[in-house]
C-alpha positions in Angstrom: -20.2 15.0 33.0 -21.9 16.5 30.0 -25.6 15.6 30.0 -28.1 15.9 27.2 -31.8 16.7 27.8 -34.7 16.2 25.3 -38.5 16.5 25.5 -40.4 14.2 23.1 -44.0 13.5 22.1 -46.9 15.9 22.7 -46.2 19.1 24.7 -47.3 18.9 28.3 -47.6 21.4 31.2 -44.6 20.8 33.5 -41.9 20.1 31.0 -40.1 23.3 31.7 -40.2 22.6 35.4 -38.4 19.3 34.8 -35.7 21.0 32.7 -35.2 23.7 35.3 -34.8 21.2 38.2 -32.4 19.0 36.2 -30.2 21.9 35.3 -30.3 23.7 38.7 -29.4 20.6 40.7 -27.0 19.3 38.2 -25.0 22.5 38.0 -25.2 23.7 41.6 -24.8 20.4 43.4 -22.6 18.3 41.0 -21.0 20.8 38.5 -22.3 19.0 35.5 -22.6 20.6 32.1 -25.9 20.4 30.1 -26.9 20.6 26.4 -30.5 20.7 25.3 -31.5 18.7 22.2 -34.2 20.4 20.1 -37.5 18.9 19.1 -37.4 15.5 20.8 -35.4 12.7 19.2 -35.1 14.9 16.1 -32.4 16.8 18.0 -29.9 14.1 18.5 -30.8 12.6 15.1 -29.8 15.8 13.3 -27.3 17.1 15.9 -29.5 20.1 16.7 -28.7 21.4 20.2 -28.4 24.4 22.4 -26.4 25.1 25.6 -28.5 24.6 28.7 -27.2 26.5 31.7 -28.9 28.1 34.7 -29.6 31.5 32.9 -31.5 29.5 30.3 -33.9 28.0 32.8 -34.6 31.1 34.9 -38.3 32.0 34.9 -39.6 29.0 33.1 -41.2 27.1 36.0 -44.8 28.4 35.3 -44.5 28.3 31.5 -46.4 25.7 29.5 -44.9 23.9 26.5 -41.2 23.2 26.4 -38.3 25.6 25.7 -36.5 22.7 23.9 -39.4 22.0 21.5 -40.8 18.6 20.8 -41.8 16.2 18.0 -43.0 12.6 17.5 -39.8 11.6 15.7 -39.0 7.9 15.8 -35.3 7.4 15.1 -35.9 3.7 14.4 -37.9 4.7 11.3 -35.2 7.0 10.0 -32.3 5.8 7.7 -29.4 5.0 9.9 -31.2 6.7 12.7 -29.4 5.1 15.7 -26.0 5.4 14.1 -26.6 9.1 13.5 -27.7 9.6 17.1 -24.7 7.9 18.6 -22.4 9.8 16.3 -24.0 13.2 17.2 -24.0 12.4 20.9 -20.3 11.6 20.7 -19.6 14.8 18.6 -21.3 16.9 21.3 -19.3 15.1 24.0 -22.5 13.8 25.7 -21.9 11.3 28.5 -25.6 10.6 29.3 -29.0 11.5 28.1 -32.2 12.4 30.0 -35.3 11.7 27.9 -38.5 13.3 29.1 -41.6 11.9 27.4 -44.4 9.3 27.3 -44.7 5.8 26.0 -43.1 6.4 22.7 -40.3 8.7 23.7 -39.3 6.5 26.6 -39.7 3.4 24.5 -37.0 4.7 22.2 -34.8 5.5 25.3 -35.3 2.0 26.6 -34.3 0.4 23.3 -31.5 2.7 22.4 -30.0 2.2 25.8 -30.6 -1.6 26.0 -29.5 -2.5 22.5 -27.0 0.3 21.6 -25.5 1.3 25.0 -26.6 4.9 25.1 -26.7 5.9 28.8 -30.3 7.1 29.3 -32.5 8.0 32.3 -36.2 8.6 31.7 -38.8 11.0 33.1 -42.5 10.1 32.6 -44.6 12.8 30.9 -48.1 12.5 29.5 -51.4 14.2 30.1 -53.0 10.8 29.5 -51.6 9.3 32.8 -51.2 5.9 31.0 -47.6 4.9 32.0 -47.9 1.8 34.1 -44.9 2.2 36.4 -45.9 5.5 38.0 -48.9 6.5 40.0 -49.2 9.8 38.2 -47.5 11.6 35.3 -47.2 15.4 35.4 -49.5 17.1 32.9 -52.4 15.0 33.9 -53.6 17.2 36.8 -53.5 20.3 34.6 -55.5 18.6 31.8 -58.1 17.4 34.3 -58.5 20.8 35.8 -58.9 22.4 32.4 -61.5 19.8 31.3 -63.3 20.1 34.7 -63.6 23.9 34.3 -64.9 23.5 30.8 -67.6 21.0 32.0 -68.5 23.4 34.8 -69.1 26.2 32.2 -71.1 23.9 29.9 -73.6 23.0 32.6 -75.1 26.5 32.5 -75.5 26.7 28.7 -76.9 23.1 28.6 -79.5 24.0 31.1 -80.3 27.4 29.5 -81.2 25.6 26.2 -82.2 22.2 27.6 -80.0 20.5 25.2 -77.4 17.6 25.5 -73.8 18.7 25.5 -71.2 16.1 24.6 -67.7 16.9 25.7 -64.9 15.0 24.0 -61.6 14.9 25.9 -58.1 13.5 25.2 -56.6 10.3 26.6 -56.0 8.1 23.6 -56.7 4.5 24.7 -56.9 5.3 28.5 -59.9 7.0 30.1 -58.2 8.7 33.0 -58.9 12.3 31.9 -62.6 11.5 31.1 -63.1 9.7 34.4 -61.5 12.3 36.6 -62.9 15.4 34.9 -66.3 13.8 34.3 -66.7 12.9 38.0 -65.3 16.2 39.2 -67.5 18.1 36.8 -70.7 16.4 37.6 -71.2 14.7 34.2 -74.2 12.5 33.8 -72.5 10.1 31.5 -68.8 9.2 31.3 -67.5 7.0 28.4 -64.0 5.5 28.5 -62.0 3.3 26.1 -61.8 0.5 28.6 -65.5 -0.2 28.5 -67.4 -0.3 25.2 -70.7 1.7 25.4 -74.2 0.9 24.3 -75.7 3.9 22.5 -79.2 3.0 23.5 -78.1 2.8 27.2 -76.5 6.3 26.8 -79.7 7.6 25.4 -81.6 6.1 28.3 -79.4 8.0 30.7 -79.9 11.2 28.7 -83.7 10.8 28.7 -83.7 10.1 32.4 -81.8 13.3 33.0 -84.3 15.3 31.0 -87.2 13.7 33.0 -85.6 15.2 36.1 -85.7 18.6 34.4 -82.0 18.9 34.0 -79.9 19.0 30.8 -77.3 16.2 30.5 -73.6 16.5 30.1 -71.9 13.5 28.4 -68.1 13.2 28.7 -66.5 10.9 26.2 -62.8 10.0 25.8 -61.5 10.3 22.3 -60.7 6.5 22.2 -64.1 5.3 23.5 -65.8 2.8 21.2 -69.5 1.7 20.8 -70.3 -2.0 21.4 -71.1 -2.7 17.8 -68.4 -0.7 16.2 -64.7 0.3 16.2 -62.9 3.6 16.7 -64.9 6.6 15.4 -62.5 8.9 13.6 -63.1 12.3 12.1 -60.9 11.4 9.2 -60.1 7.7 8.8 -57.7 8.6 5.9 -55.3 10.5 8.2 -51.9 8.8 8.0 -50.3 7.2 11.0 -47.5 8.9 12.8 -44.0 7.5 13.0 -44.9 5.4 16.0 -47.9 3.9 14.2 -50.6 5.9 16.0 -53.8 7.2 14.3 -54.9 10.7 15.1 -58.0 10.3 17.4 -61.1 12.5 17.5 -64.6 12.3 16.1 -66.4 10.1 18.5 -68.0 13.2 20.3 -69.6 14.5 17.1 -70.7 11.1 16.1 -72.3 10.4 19.5 -74.1 13.8 19.5 -75.8 12.9 16.2 -76.8 9.5 17.4 -78.3 10.9 20.6 -80.2 13.6 18.7 -81.6 11.2 16.2 -82.6 8.6 18.8 -84.0 10.9 21.5 -85.2 13.9 19.5 -83.3 16.1 21.9 -81.0 18.8 20.5 -77.3 17.8 21.0 -74.1 19.7 20.6 -70.4 18.8 20.8 -67.4 20.5 22.4 -64.1 19.0 21.5 -61.5 20.3 24.0 -58.5 19.0 22.1 -55.2 20.7 22.6 -56.4 23.3 25.0 -56.1 20.5 27.6 -52.3 20.3 27.2 -51.5 24.0 26.9 -50.9 26.9 29.2 -49.7 27.2 32.8 -49.2 23.9 34.7 -51.1 23.4 38.0 -49.3 23.6 41.3 -49.4 19.8 41.6 -47.8 19.3 38.2 -45.1 21.9 39.0 -44.3 20.0 42.2 -44.3 16.6 40.6 -42.3 17.7 37.6 -39.7 19.4 39.8 -39.3 16.4 42.0 -38.9 14.1 38.9 -36.2 16.4 37.6 -34.3 16.4 40.9 -34.4 12.6 41.1 -33.5 12.2 37.4 -30.2 14.1 37.7 -29.4 12.1 40.9 -29.9 8.9 38.9 -27.5 10.1 36.2 -25.0 11.3 38.8 -25.1 7.9 40.4 -24.8 6.0 37.1 -28.2 4.3 37.4 -28.8 4.2 33.7 -31.7 2.4 32.1 -34.0 3.7 34.9 -37.0 5.9 34.9 -38.1 8.0 37.9 -41.7 7.3 39.1 -44.2 8.4 41.8 -45.2 5.7 44.2 -47.4 7.1 46.9 -45.5 10.2 48.1 -42.1 8.8 47.2 -40.1 9.2 44.0 -38.6 5.8 43.1 -36.6 4.4 40.2 -38.0 1.6 37.9 -36.5 0.0 34.8 -37.3 1.9 31.6 -38.4 -1.3 30.0 -41.1 -1.9 32.7 -42.4 1.7 32.4 -43.2 1.2 28.7 -44.2 -2.5 28.7 -48.0 -1.8 28.9 -50.5 1.0 29.2 -52.0 1.8 32.6 -55.8 1.8 32.0 -58.8 2.6 34.1 -59.7 -0.3 36.4 -63.3 -1.5 36.0 -63.9 -1.0 39.8 -63.2 2.8 39.4 -65.5 3.1 36.5 -68.3 1.3 38.3 -68.0 3.9 41.1 -68.6 6.7 38.6 -71.7 5.0 37.2 -73.6 5.8 40.4 -74.1 9.3 39.0 -75.1 8.3 35.4 -78.6 9.3 34.3 
């Protein structure tokens, strides 16, 4: 078989480990041929592809980003997008396609496979850990480690100046990164999109922390919202992407100003942003991404199209692509209540 591979959406530590595992197992065990489509769904849309053999994947296991490039291209928003993709796949002699991505990339794979017969297998990727059909996505562990290290470093400068430090982390509409890094980093307040926050209550926790002669660290997810408001955006005029998503960020700066004005304590903001998704993947993400790649090529070889590989406990299983993208996996209230033990 000739198998196409693409990586879509935001870049993520571990993408190259998946590509490496797919190609190594596919060539060595099954004799398949591979072609890499460049820049997510933009590759098959424009017919932009490169040969993908074992020499191309040597040495890429510890590298961040993706050797194939990525984009947030939505072929269903492009003129004759699906027709162009099917024609380009046929022109390149592609028998099956492995799509590595998050909610949007895999949503396209599910639809293009279900409605137009393109033979797809999905691999879940997102630092946000918000795909419902898998326990974890690769990239998440690296993002949490990076955020935790940043929080660790900020504790000393917060205490040196006795000021509030607000740390804004990624996650879009799920608070997994904020919860895990905030708890691991000893934050005094953690704010997630799943639970609207009361600014006065946050200020109460901050004041309580100062009374104990310590400087507070507040971790806030970019999609967290105040009780009496909506999403706080740095630039509300920013256009939506091709999947209808607004560019999040701004709640950290807004919250720091609110805390400073209400408590009289100096407050500063650190927005970690894209540093969370860059650089060398953690050992766990390399392990998980490699296993996903091995099982994805097995699914293709066995003709199990329309499936996505997923982590359940310690096992890699297959689930329908449609189930994987049906809803977001968000932080359960019980987990958030556990973290509140350390607030204030």
